[in-house]
C-alpha positions in Angstrom: -8.4 -51.0 -63.7 -11.7 -50.7 -61.6 -10.4 -53.5 -59.1 -6.6 -51.7 -58.3 -9.0 -48.6 -57.1 -11.2 -50.3 -55.3 -8.3 -53.0 -53.3 -6.5 -49.1 -52.7 -9.6 -47.7 -51.2 -10.2 -51.4 -49.7 -6.1 -50.6 -48.3 -6.6 -47.4 -47.3 -9.3 -47.7 -45.0 -8.1 -50.6 -43.3 -4.7 -48.1 -42.8 -7.2 -45.8 -41.4 -7.1 -44.8 -37.4 -10.7 -46.3 -35.8 -13.2 -43.8 -35.6 -13.6 -43.7 -31.3 -16.8 -43.0 -30.3 -18.4 -40.0 -28.4 -17.8 -41.2 -25.3 -14.4 -40.8 -25.5 -14.2 -37.6 -27.7 -15.5 -35.6 -24.2 -13.0 -37.3 -21.6 -10.6 -36.3 -24.6 -12.2 -32.5 -24.2 -12.7 -32.9 -20.6 -8.2 -33.8 -20.3 -7.7 -30.8 -22.2 -9.6 -28.9 -20.3 -8.6 -29.8 -17.1 -4.9 -29.6 -18.0 -5.4 -26.4 -19.5 -7.0 -25.0 -16.4 -4.1 -26.7 -14.4 -1.2 -24.9 -16.4 -3.2 -21.4 -16.0 -3.3 -21.4 -12.2 0.2 -22.2 -12.3 1.0 -19.1 -14.7 -1.0 -17.2 -12.2 0.4 -18.5 -9.6 4.2 -18.2 -10.6 2.8 -14.6 -12.0 1.5 -13.2 -8.0 4.8 -14.9 -7.0 7.2 -12.5 -9.0 5.3 -9.6 -8.4 5.3 -10.5 -4.3 9.3 -10.7 -5.1 9.5 -7.6 -7.3 7.4 -5.0 -4.4 9.8 -6.7 -2.0 13.1 -5.4 -4.0 11.5 -2.4 -4.4 9.8 -1.2 -1.3 13.0 -2.6 0.5 15.6 0.2 0.0 12.8 2.5 -0.4 12.2 2.0 3.5 15.8 3.2 4.5 15.7 6.3 1.8 12.9 7.3 4.0 13.2 6.7 7.0 17.0 8.9 5.9 14.8 11.6 4.4 13.0 12.4 8.0 16.3 11.8 10.2 17.5 15.0 7.8 14.6 16.8 8.0 14.9 17.6 11.9 18.5 18.6 10.7 17.7 21.0 8.5 14.7 22.3 10.9 17.2 22.1 13.3 20.4 23.3 11.8 21.2 26.3 9.6 20.0 25.0 6.3 20.7 26.6 2.6 17.7 26.8 0.5 19.1 24.2 -2.2 19.8 21.2 1.3 15.8 22.1 1.5 14.9 21.7 -2.3 16.9 18.7 -2.6 14.7 17.3 0.3 11.8 17.8 -0.8 12.9 16.6 -4.3 13.3 12.9 -2.1 10.5 13.1 -0.8 8.7 13.1 -3.4 10.4 10.5 -5.4 9.5 8.4 -2.8 6.0 8.9 -2.8 6.3 8.3 -6.4 8.1 5.4 -6.5 5.5 4.1 -3.6 2.2 5.5 -5.2 3.3 3.2 -9.0 4.6 0.0 -7.2 1.1 0.2 -5.5 -0.7 1.3 -8.8 1.1 -2.2 -10.0 -0.1 -4.1 -7.6 -4.0 -2.4 -7.5 -4.1 -3.6 -11.2 -2.7 -7.3 -10.6 -5.5 -7.9 -7.8 -8.2 -6.2 -10.3 -7.0 -8.9 -12.7 -7.2 -11.8 -10.0 -10.2 -11.1 -8.6 -8.4 -10.4 -5.0 -8.6 -6.8 -4.8 -11.1 -6.2 -1.8 -12.1 -3.0 0.1 -12.9 -2.3 3.9 -16.1 -0.7 3.8 -17.5 0.9 6.9 -19.7 4.8 7.6 -17.3 7.0 6.2 -17.5 11.1 6.1 -16.6 11.9 3.0 -15.6 15.2 3.7 -12.0 15.1 5.9 -11.3 12.1 3.4 -10.9 14.5 0.7 -9.1 16.9 2.7 -6.9 14.9 3.4 -6.2 13.9 -0.1 -6.0 18.2 -0.9 -3.5 18.0 2.0 -1.1 15.7 0.2 -0.5 17.4 -3.2 -0.8 20.6 -1.9 2.7 20.9 -1.6 3.6 19.4 -5.3 0.7 22.9 -7.2 3.2 25.3 -5.1 6.2 23.6 -6.5 5.2 24.3 -9.4 3.0 27.7 -9.3 -0.4 25.7 -9.7 -3.4 27.6 -8.0 -5.5 24.4 -6.2 -9.1 25.9 -5.0 -11.5 24.3 -2.7 -15.1 25.1 -2.2 -17.3 22.3 -0.3 -20.8 21.9 0.6 -20.8 18.8 2.3 -20.5 18.7 6.1 -20.8 15.1 7.7 -22.6 13.7 5.0 -21.4 9.9 5.0 -20.7 7.3 2.6 -19.8 3.2 3.0 -16.9 3.3 1.8 -13.2 2.4 2.2 -10.8 5.1 3.4 -7.4 4.4 1.6 -9.6 3.8 -1.4 -11.6 6.4 -1.0 -8.8 8.9 -0.2 -6.8 7.0 -3.0 -9.3 8.2 -6.0 -8.9 11.3 -4.9 -5.6 11.5 -4.4 -5.2 10.1 -8.5 -7.8 12.3 -9.5 -6.1 15.9 -8.1 -2.2 14.3 -9.0 -3.4 13.7 -13.0 -5.1 17.6 -13.5 -1.7 18.9 -11.6 0.3 16.9 -13.8 -1.3 18.5 -17.0 -2.0 21.5 -16.1 0.7 23.9 -16.7 2.3 26.4 -14.6 0.5 29.5 -13.4 -2.5 27.2 -14.1 -5.8 25.9 -11.6 -6.8 23.3 -10.1 -10.5 23.8 -8.3 -12.1 20.7 -6.5 -16.3 21.2 -4.9 -17.4 18.1 -3.3 -22.0 19.0 -2.9 -25.2 16.9 -2.0 -27.4 15.7 -5.6 -30.3 14.0 -4.3 -29.3 10.8 -2.7 -25.7 11.1 -4.0 -22.4 12.9 -3.2 -20.8 15.0 -6.2 -16.8 15.8 -6.2 -15.9 17.6 -9.1 -12.6 17.9 -10.2 -11.3 20.2 -12.7 -8.2 22.1 -14.2 -6.9 24.7 -16.5 -4.7 22.1 -18.2 -3.9 20.7 -21.6 -7.3 19.0 -22.5 -8.8 16.2 -24.0 -9.2 15.7 -27.5 -13.1 14.2 -28.6 -11.8 11.1 -29.7 -9.6 10.1 -26.4 -12.0 10.3 -24.4 -13.7 7.2 -24.5 -10.7 5.2 -24.1 -9.4 7.9 -21.6 -9.9 5.1 -18.5 -8.5 2.0 -20.5 -5.2 0.4 -18.7 -2.6 1.6 -20.0 -4.0 4.5 -21.9 -2.1 7.5 -23.0 -2.9 10.6 -24.9 0.8 10.5 -25.9 3.2 7.4 -26.3 5.7 9.0 -28.3 9.1 9.2 -27.6 8.9 12.9 -27.5 5.7 12.7 -24.8 6.0 15.7 -21.8 4.2 13.6 -18.8 5.6 10.7 -17.7 3.1 7.3 -15.8 1.7 3.8 -17.2 -1.8 5.1 -18.2 -3.0 3.5 -14.3 -4.3 6.3 -12.7 -7.8 6.4 -14.1 -8.4 2.8 -14.6 -8.0 1.7 -10.9 -10.3 5.2 -10.6 -12.7 4.0 -12.7 -12.5 0.1 -11.2 -12.6 1.7 -7.6 -15.3 4.0 -8.0 -17.4 0.9 -9.5 -16.5 -0.7 -6.3 -18.4 1.2 -3.8 -21.2 1.6 -6.4 -20.1 5.1 -8.2 -19.3 6.4 -11.5 -16.9 8.8 -12.6 -17.4 10.5 -15.8 -15.1 13.1 -18.0 -15.3 15.7 -20.0 -13.0 18.3 -21.6 -14.4 20.9 -24.7 -10.4 20.3 -26.5 -7.5 20.3 -26.4 -5.8 23.1 -24.7 -8.9 24.3 -23.2 -8.9 22.0 -19.6 -10.9 18.8 -18.3 -13.2 18.0 -15.4 -13.6 14.7 -13.9 -16.9 14.4 -12.0 -17.0 11.8 -8.9 -20.7 10.4 -7.9 -20.8 8.3 -4.3 -24.6 6.6 -3.3 -25.2 8.7 0.0 -25.0 6.6 2.6 -29.1 6.1 4.4 -27.9 5.8 7.8 -26.7 9.1 8.6 -26.6 10.1 12.5 -23.7 10.2 12.8 -22.2 13.4 13.5 -19.3 15.9 12.3 -16.0 14.2 11.5 -14.4 17.4 11.2 -12.3 16.5 14.2 -10.8 13.8 12.5 -8.6 16.2 9.8 -6.7 18.0 12.7 -3.6 17.0 13.2 -1.8 15.7 16.2 1.2 15.7 17.8 3.0 12.1 17.5 3.3 10.6 20.8 6.9 10.2 23.0 9.4 7.1 22.4 11.4 8.0 26.0 12.7 5.3 27.1 10.9 2.4 25.4 14.0 -0.1 24.4 13.3 -1.4 20.3 15.7 -4.0 19.4 15.6 -3.7 15.5 16.0 -6.8 13.6 16.9 -6.0 9.9 19.4 -8.2 8.0 19.6 -4.5 5.7 22.5 -2.0 7.0 20.9 1.1 5.1 17.4 -0.1 6.2 18.6 -1.0 10.3 20.9 2.4 10.7 17.3 4.4 9.3 15.5 3.1 11.3 18.2 3.0 14.4 18.3 6.7 14.7 14.7 7.4 13.3 13.6 5.5 16.9 16.4 7.7 18.4 15.1 10.6 17.4 11.9 10.0 18.8 13.1 9.5 22.3 13.4 5.6 21.9 16.7 3.6 23.2 17.7 1.7 20.0 19.2 -1.4 19.6 20.3 -2.7 16.0 21.1 -6.5 15.1 21.3 -8.0 11.7 20.7 -11.3 13.0 18.5 -13.2 15.3 22.3 -15.0 16.5 23.4 -11.5 16.6 20.5 -10.6 18.9 21.1 -13.3 21.2 24.2 -12.1 21.8 23.3 -8.8 22.6 20.5 -9.7 25.1 22.7 -11.9 27.1 25.2 -9.3 28.0 21.6 -7.4 29.9 20.7 -6.9 33.3 16.5 -7.9 33.5 15.7 -4.4 33.8 17.8 -3.2 30.4 15.5 -6.0 27.9 13.5 -4.4 25.1 10.2 -3.9 24.9 9.4 -3.5 22.0 10.5 -5.9 18.6 10.4 -4.6 15.1 11.6 -7.4 12.5 11.7 -7.9 9.0 10.7 -10.8 7.0 12.5 -11.8 4.3 16.4 -12.5 5.3 18.7 -14.9 4.3 19.5 -18.1 6.5 16.4 -17.3 8.9 13.3 -15.6 8.2 11.5 -12.5 10.5 8.9 -15.6 11.8 12.4 -17.9 13.1 13.7 -15.2 14.2 10.8 -14.2 16.6 10.3 -17.4 17.9 13.8 -17.8 18.5 13.2 -14.4 20.8 10.4 -15.6 22.6 11.6 -18.9 23.2 15.2 -17.0 24.0 16.6 -18.7 28.2 18.4 -16.0 30.1 20.8 -17.0 32.8 18.3 -17.6 35.1 16.6 -20.2 32.6 13.8 -17.7 32.7 12.0 -16.6 29.2 11.9 -13.2 29.9 10.8 -12.1 26.0 8.3 -14.7 25.6 5.3 -11.9 25.0 7.5 -9.1 23.7 5.4 -7.0 21.6 6.2 -7.6 17.7 6.4 -5.7 14.5 6.3 -7.3 11.4 7.9 -4.3 9.4 7.9 -6.3 5.2 7.9 -5.0 1.7 6.0 -8.5 1.3 2.4 -6.4 1.4 -0.2 -8.7 -0.2 -3.4 -10.4 2.3 -2.5 -13.2 2.5 1.4 -11.9 3.6 -0.4 -10.1 6.8 -2.6 -13.2 7.7 0.6 -15.1 7.8 2.6 -12.0 10.1 -0.3 -12.6 12.6 -0.4 -16.3 12.8 3.4 -16.6 13.6 2.7 -14.3 16.3 3.3 -10.6 15.2 1.0 -8.4 16.8 1.2 -6.0 13.8 2.3 -6.1 10.4 3.3 -2.8 9.0 4.8 -2.6 5.3 7.8 -0.8 3.9 8.4 2.3 3.5 6.7 3.3 6.2 5.8 6.8 7.0 7.8 8.0 10.3 5.0 9.2 11.8 3.1 6.5 11.1 5.9 4.0 12.4 6.0 5.9 15.8 2.3 5.8 16.5 2.0 2.0 16.0 4.9 1.2 18.3 4.0 3.4 20.9 0.5 2.0 20.8 2.8 -2.0 21.2 4.6 0.0 24.3 1.2 0.9 26.1 -0.6 -1.9 25.9 2.8 -3.8 26.8 2.9 -1.6 29.5 -0.6 -1.8 30.6 -0.5 -5.8 31.1 2.9 -5.6 32.8 1.2 -3.5 34.9 -2.4 -6.0 35.2 0.4 -9.1 35.9 2.4 -6.9 38.8 -1.1 -6.3 40.8 -2.7 -9.9 39.8 0.7 -11.0 41.4 1.4 -8.7 44.5 -2.8 -8.9 45.8 -3.2 -11.1 48.9 -4.3 -14.3 48.8 -8.1 -14.8 49.2 
């Protein structure tokens, strides 16, 4: 019996796989780690590509809606409009702004998670940024009968910050306060200097916060009410973004509330810039009239009819002579009908188009030869108007030869100012060229 068991044990040992060495174990572990890292990188790239496509598909139709809204606004002002029509326009504008903000928040969260969110810091006067944020929410507060009051004890104090991101922080805090404040309530914002820091306080008379929810308030996707009957919509990203952006500026944000139904208060602390030699920037907050695009010839290339038609109407209303085209081929067919004095001054081109993208279209336009075999559009200023918003997209557009990269949906005022700047720069360059050609030889 003993010999049988011994033999079985020996046979079992003979069938067992040979034990690997320690060096081989380390090699296998490194190989598995390498495969896991490659798979993670592939998943990250796939996620970024998916979000870029989603962002483009969401932004593209919003651009047409926003442009048409701007056109309709002028029709309402110049004609006789009913209060219902004005209310409808305001509702459309509010909806567009909410959708754009939602898209931006989702993309910002993705950039944060991947470590790609970057700030463009510079000496920044805080007061004009606060006022701009307050002005941007004033209409939504008035629509709900909420009293928005401000009190500022700062003037030209500066921080080192990204103007767009600082405005986004304050906008989120104000929007959050308005959102959770009932009609006829109050929202207050104040700013002051406390030692070496600037303090901004946003306080409301809204629904307040339960003590047990305060520790989770700034968490991603955190919401006090997640039931299907909740009164307030949103993804719970606004305050998460606020905390992260504030930390990137070296600051802090705190929240407090006496309890449900007793309002809440958010305190933002930002380090004061050491060099305070800059003069007051109050003038920056003043509104300036839009430049005229009179006699500026703009070639608009976009494959989407709504975007193309709305941009054409918008630019025409600003005084430009706009020529819409659905593709490079359509544009070239039109160019052959023009005399030398009627070629376009500016190109506004979409990027994502079927067949040929905006990069290929730009090259074709600049290489186009007229009847005399010259290339009159070789140096035409070009603006990429696209729903691709990543930093890499901007770099690629500028590298491909576009002078400007503007994301959809673009505010009408911004588009007009950018085109006017490009046209002015082009006119100055042409004048300098003509002067050099007419100068007598030495």
